[in-house]
N, C-alpha and C positions, 0 to 999 in steps of 0.2 A: 776124702770126701766132700763134694765140692757144692759151692754157692753159686749165685748169677750175680753177674755185675750189673743187672738192671735197675735202674734209681742209682747207680752208682756215678762216683767222679772221678776221671781217670786224667793226670795233667801228664802230654808225653813230650819231652824234646827231640829235637833231630826226626821232625816228621815228614820233612822232603821229598825224601827218596829212602830205598832200604829198608832196613828194621823196624825205624819209626813209623815209618810209613804203614809196611804191614799192619803193624798192632794196632795203628788207629784204626785202620779198615776193618779188620776184624774184630774188635770191641765196638763197631758200629754196629755191624750186618750180624752180630751172634746177641747184643745184650739191646743195641739203642745205648750203651753209657754216655752219658753228659762228658766230653772231652773238654779239656783246656790245651792246643796244641799251638807246639812253638817250632818255630824253624826263622834261621837269616834270610835263608830263601823264601821271597814272597810269593812268586810260582806256585813255586812247589808246593809250597804251605796252604796256597789258597787252593788249589787243586785236589791235595789229602782233605779239604775242610768240606770242601766240595761232596765229595765221596760220600763222608761218615756221616751229611747230611741230608742224602740219598737214601741214605739205611735207615734213617728217623734218629739220628744223635741233635742234643743240641751241642754249638760249640763255639766255642768262644778262641779266638788266633789272637798271638800274639807275635810277631816279628820282631827281631830283635838278636843284641850277640850276647850267649851266656857268659860269656868272660867277664862282661864288665861290670862294675862292681854298681850292687842296687838294681840286678836288673831280675834275678829274682824274688827280692824283697815285693817287687812291681807284681812279679805275678800271682804271688802268694795271696796279696790286697785284690788282685781282680779275681782271684778263683772266687775268694771268701765273698765279694762283694757279686760277683754272678749267682752262684751255685751255692755257698753258705760252707762249703765243707772239699777236703779231697781224701777221695778214698786209695787212690791209687796215685804215686809220682815212680814213673819209669823215666832213667835220665840217657838216654840212649845219645846225647847229641856228644860230640869227641870226633877223633881222624888222627890220623899221622902227619899230617901237613905237609912232612915235607922227610924223605928219609935220604939220608948222606953218612961218609964216615963221620968217626965221634970229631976228627979234626977239621971237618969243615964245617960242621953245626956250628951255627953263628948263635948269640947269643937272641938274638930276634928271633929263631927260629925257636930253639930249644923251650924260651919262653911260652911262646905261640902253642907249645905241644902238651908242656904241662897246664897251661890254662884253659887250653878247650878240655883237654880230657881228667884232668884234677882237680881246678881251682872251680871250673863250671859244678863237679860235679858233689864239690864242698857245700859251695853257697846254696845250692839245691834243699839238699838236706837241711842246712839249718834252717833257709827260710820257712820252709814245710812244716820244719817238726814243732814247733809251737801250735800249730791245728791241732797237727792231728794228736800229739799230747792232751790238750780239750777234749777232742772226742773220743781218747782213748780207745783207736783204734787207726790203723793205717798200714800199708802196703809201702815199701820202698822198695825200687827196682833198680842197682846199678851196674854198672858195664864194661868188664873189665877187656880179658883176651888171650886168646891159647898164647901168646906176645909175654902176659908176665909169669909163664914159667916152662918157654919153647927160647930156645935163642936163636936168634937169625943175622947175618951182620948186616949192620946200616940200620935195623931195627932198636937200638938200645935205648934212645930217651923215649919211644913210645913205649916200649917195656918199660923203662923203669915208671912213669905215669901212670900205665896200669896195674903195674904190682901195687901202687900208691894208694890205687882207688881199691884193690884185693884189701890192702890191708887195712884201712878206713871204714870198709863195708863190716867186716867183722867184728871188727869193736864195736862200730857203730849198730850193730846186731846188739850184744852184749849190753851196751847202754839202752838200749831202747824195747827191749825183749819186756821188760819188767812193767811198760807203758800201756805192753799192748799191739806194738809196732811191730811188724815184721821187716825184717832187711833181706834180701836176695842178693846175691851175686850172680849177674849172668856172666859165663865163659864161652864166649863165640869163636870158632874155626873162622878160617878165610871165608870168605865169600864175595861171591862179583856185583857189588851194588856201588854206591855213590862214592864208598870208600873209594875207588880206585882215581879218583880225580885229586887227590895226593899227588904232592911230586915226586916223579921216580920212584910211585909205584904202579907198578903192570899188571894187567887183566892175571888172572889164573888160569893157567893152561890146563884143562881137566874135563872129564866127563861130565857136565852140567847136569845129567841125569842123578849123579852119584855125589852130586857137592851138597851143600848144607844153603839151604835159599831162605830170604826175608821171611817166605813164610810160615817154614819153621819155628823162627825165635817168637815171631807172635804166639805160636800154637803154645809151644812150652810158657813166655810171660804170660799167659792168658790164662792157663791151667796154675801159675803160681799165684796171680792176685784174685781167683775166684774162689780156692779155699777157705773153708769155714773159718770162723776165728777161733784159733787156738791153734792152729796149725803153720809151719812158716816151710817153706824149702829153704835152705838157706846159701843152696850154693847148686848150679845147673852148668854144665858141659855143655854145650851144643855142637857138634862139630860131625862136616859131610863126611862119606867116605873114600870122597874122593880125595881128601888132605891126607899125607900122614904124618901125625903127632906125635910118633913114638919116640922114645928117645928123651924124654924131659924126666 
């Protein structure tokens, strides 16, 4: 049974393009949900924010690096000051950064991969949990990958980071469930988005009509967030029919 996101507040990271952009714009167009939008790409962040405002949403934009210590504590404080609450926290920020054989993976690269995908998710959840506990309600959506359960050469460090997000989210679900807070793990398949900006990540060569696209993820996340309290989608796999994900 679905509810509405009208009158609610959603915090979404990674909104300059791809999944995050589509989700923010869907929340705005469907329910004029109040939004806190986060990205390091200021131009893309502002474009998404303007589109959401045109749909009637009140928007707070925060441009910054999600891997920096203290960043999400500041985001939580600004959210509390502006809107007084956070109903949904959606952690899209992440990326492959650079694909390399393991012997070529420098300390700098693998630290960036782990920080962007795992550390940012941990810090975001840690920063917003006190607010949600005080409310007695909240939705958290963390984003893993089909790479956390299917193996491809050169994706090892990214896969390890996303597998850690998977384990963290499942444990967090058990920890926060008694507080009225639902934790959802989103497991996306491959999609041609800004993700291909990472070094050595090629565009997927397939029929885009059969591929999973940002609007598909946006729709599923919206449905998970607008469920009435007492229900939680613990895990969502969203794959395109163009991608062979068998054999894992």
